[in-house]
N, C-alpha and C positions, 0 to 999 in steps of 0.2 A: 664752605664749612671745612675745618681742618680734619684730615683723615685721622682716625683713632690709631693708637699704637698697636701694632701686631705683636702679640706675645706667643712665642712657640712654647708648647708644653709637651714634654716627653713622658711616656706612660710608665717608665721604670720597669721593675720586675712585676710581671702580671700576676704572680702568686703572692705578692705582698699587699701592702695597703695603698699602693699608688692609685689604682682606679677609684678606690673608695674616697680618698681625700680630693681627687680631681672632681669626681661627680658631686660631692658635697659642696665644693667651692662653686662649681658652675651651676648648681641648682638655684642659686640666687641670680635672677635675671638682671639685676642691677650691674652685674659684672660687665655686661655688654655696653653699659654706658661709659665704662672706663677704658676698655681695650677690646681688641678683636682677637678671640682665641684661635690659635692654629694648633690643633692637637695631633701629635704623631703617635698613633695608637692603632689597635685592631678593633674594627667595628664589631666583630663577633664577640670579643671580650668585653667591650664597652656595653653591649646589649645584655650580656650575661650578668655583669655586675649591677647594672641598672635594675634589672628584673629581680635578681636574688636579694639585693639590699632594699628594694622598694623605694628607690630615690627618683623623684619626679624632676625631669629637666624641662623647664618651660621654653628654652631656646631650641630652635630648629637645628638639627644636625645635617651638615652639608659635606658630602664627599668631594674633595678636590685633589688635583694631581700635584700642585705645588702651591707655595704660599702666596704667589702673586695672584692667585684666583680667589683668595679669601674674601668673604663678604661680611661687612659689618652687621652686627645684630644677630649673628648666628654662630654656632660652634662649627668651625671648619676642621675637618679631619683628613689627614693624609695617611693612607693605609700602609702599615708596616708589615703586614702579612702578605708580602708580595707574591708568594707562591700560591696563595689562596688555599693553604692547607688547613685541615681541621685542627683547631687549637683547643686543648682541654685545660681548664683552670684547675689547679691543684693547690688549694690554700696551704701556704706555709711550706711548700715543697720546692726543692732546688731542681729545676728541670732544664734540659738543654734548649728547648724551644723558648723558654722564658729569657734565657741569656741571649739567644739569637735575635729575638724581636726587640729586646732592650737595646742591643747594639745597633740594629737597623734604625731605630727611632733616633738615637743619638747622632748617627751619621747623617741622616736626612736633615735633622734640625740644625746641626752645625753648618752644613752647606748653605742652608737658607740664611742663617745668621751671618756668616762670613760674606755672603753675597748681598746682604742688606734687604732681603725679602721679608725678614721679621726684624724687629728692633731689639728684642731680648728673648732669651730662652729660660724657662723655668723647668727644672728637671725633677721628676718624681724619683724616689729612692731605687737604687739598683743593689743587687748582691754582687760584691766584688768577686767572690768565689765563683758564682755562676757565670758572670759575663766574661771573666778571663778564661774560663774553661772552653769558651767558644773560639778562642784565638784573639779576642779583643786585647790589644797590647797595652792597655793603660789600667792602673790600679785606681779607679775612681774617675770622676768627672773632670777634676781640675786640670790634670795633665792632658786629657783629651781635648778640651777646649783651648788649651794653651798651644797645642802643637802647630797650628798654622802661623803662629807668631813667635816661634821658638828662636828665630834669629834676632829679634828685636825686643822682645818683652819676656819678663818672668812673672808668673802669676803669684798671687798670695791668697791663701784661704782665710777669709775674714768673716767672723760671725757677728751678727748684730740683732739687737732688740732694744727699741727705744734708745736710751742713752748709753747702753752697754755695748761696746764693740771690742772684739778680741781677734787679733791676727796671729798667725803662726810663722815662725822662721823656717822650721822643718815641718813636714806634713805627715806622710804615712811611712816614715822611716822607722826601722827597728831602733829601740832605745840604745842598744849597744853601738849604734852608728851615729847617734846624735852629736856627741861631743866632737867627733872628727869632722862633722859637717858645719860646725859653728866656727867660722873664721871672722876676722875683723871686717872683711869685705862683705860676707854674707849677712851679718847682723846690720851693718851700715846700710846696705842696699835694702834690706827689709824695712828698716825705719823710714827710708826715703819713699819706698813704695806705699807704705801705710800713710805717710803724710799726704802724698798726692791723692790717694784714694779718699781720704777724709775731706780733702778740699774739693775734688771734682765730683765725687759720688755722693757725699753727704752734705756738701755746702758749708763746711766749717772753715772759716777763713784762716785762722791761726791755731791749728790743733795742738793740744797737749797730749803727749804720748808717754805712758809708763812702760818701762822695759823691765821684764823679769830677769832674775838671775837664773842660772842653771842648777846650781848645787843647793843643798839644804842651807838655810840661813844666808843665801847668796854667797856661799863660800867661806864665811867667817874670816875675811881678810887673808884668804889663801890656805887656811887650816883645813878646810873641807873641799878644796878644789880651786884651781887657778884660772878657770875660764872667765870668771868675772873680772879679774885683774888684767889678764892678758888679751881678752877678746871683747867682752861685752862693754866694759867701761870705756875703753878707747874708742869703740864704735859710737857710743853715746856722745863722747866729747867731740868727735869729728862732726857729728850732726849738729851739735850745739854751736860749734865754731862757724857753721854755715847758716846759723840763724834758726834752726829748728828747735822746737820746745820738746826735747826728749829728756827723760829723767830716769834715774835708776843706777845700777840694777837693784831691784827690790826682791826681798825674800817672798816667794809666791804665797806661802801659807798665811803669813801675817798680813800681807797686802790685801788678800781677799777677805780674810777673817775680820779685819778691822773695818771693812767697808771703804777702804782708801780708793778703790776703783772709781767711786763716784766723783772723785776730784779730777778725773782725767777724761779726755774725749775718747781714748782708746788704750788698750793694753796689748803689748807685744809679748807673746809667750815664746819660749825657746822650742817647745815640742808639743805634740798633739794634746795629751791628757793634761798637761800643765795649764793649758788655756781652756780646754773644752769641759773638763770636770766642773770647774766653778761656773762656767757659762751655762751649761745645761742644768745645773742645780737651780740657777736663777731664772732660766728662760726656756726650759725644755719644750714646752707646748707652743711657744710663740716665736722662737728664734729663727733666724734666717742665715743661711750660708751664702756668702757673696764671693764670687771669683773676682778678686780685684787685680789690678795691674795689667789688664788686657784692654785692647781697644773695642771689645765687645762686652755686652752685658749678659751675665748668666747668674742666676740665683737658684736656690733649692731650699726645701725645709731642712731643719737641722737634725732630723731624725732619720733612721734607716727604714728598711723594708718592714720591720715589725711582723715577721712571719708568725709569731705566736698569737697575734690577734687578727690575722688576715681573715676576711670573710665574715667576721662576727658583727660588723656594723658599729663598732665602738671606737674606731680610729678618730682622733681629733684632727680636724682639717685646719686649725688656726695657723700652724706654722706654714703650711702650703699656701694658704690664702695670703699670709703676710709676705711670702716670697714673691708672689705676683705683685703686690702693692710696692714692695721694695724695688723690684725690677723697673716698674713704671717710674718711681721716684728717681732712681739712679739715672735712667735714660734722660729724664727731663733735667736733672741737675747737671749732667754732662753737657747737654745742649746749652744751658745757661753759662757754664764754665767756658766752653769753647767760644761762645759769643762774646763773653766779657774779656777774653784774652786775644781775640782775633785781630782787632784794629786798634793798635796803640796810636796815640795822638801823633800827628806829624810834627817834625821839628819846627818850632816857630821862633827860636831865639837866634841872636846874632853872636857868632863865635869871635872873640877878640883876636885880632891879628890875621883874620882870614878875609878873603874877598867875598862879601855877601851882597854885592850889588844886584845879583840876579834875583834876590829874594824880596818880593814886594809884600811888606807886612800889612799893607792895607787890604789885601785880598783874604778871602775866607779860605779854610782848608780845602774846600772843594775846588776853588779856583786856582790854587797854587799847583 
């Protein structure tokens, strides 16, 4: 029997809704039929939330030292409170211990992911303010998971729900810096990364990509800004010259307001809110954040820590559950993509003007 996919799950900020959405997701024992959970969390905090929220977990909890010890059909937990210190849950509060344990969970999960001991990682929300205060050197998950591959790969933050997919050229940069970060090469490379992600992660053979402009009305032919003329349009042309189906630049407001996004497999936005405002209006409770462009699989829900509702038992787990399903789909799609592109057919034709006497065309590929 084939071994189930191991999915690493980091607990996020313990004072937010991370534990609640994880518990609600894993309360359905059918999860164990799809994957083996490897949870990077605090047993003390897990038991606190389980009791305070009254959530029944039918699967057995097993404490393990590393992901290679994970057992199918159970929830496997790797303890992040390595000092065995007392942890106090403070709903909605920003505490140093929450930042420390969130960082530890990420470090342990990334190590297992890079080493292949888990096939994907799904991250519960963190507070960027809290985790960076502990000395964690990354503003968010994307850069952290990209670090081991910084010499060879660049990540893309891509959000997905059903047929809506939105990627970003720039991510968590200040708006004052966005224009300077948009170069012909950065936009061109972003379109290329998006096309590859759509092929290998989503199984779309020939994806159609809509590219947003930067300025109001996509610059009005230079009247409201020249980035579209000097940067974005040339990058799109370069991609089309290489056979990619990239279109634009489109004015973002009219593009989303008209429903034109439904005509494309994905939308590439120039900056954070340009893409995520419409996406979250359409799919806030069910969308998934995918870290594309890396040789590993990492997803997360598309919401944050939601400190304002922490501990109230009203958090919606749909986005977190979808993040797990999406991670499984991406892992399987990548395996299919790799397999489909691994063994091209051996050359069987005779080249004119060359000595081909060594080639016996009566033999099979395996015999040649």
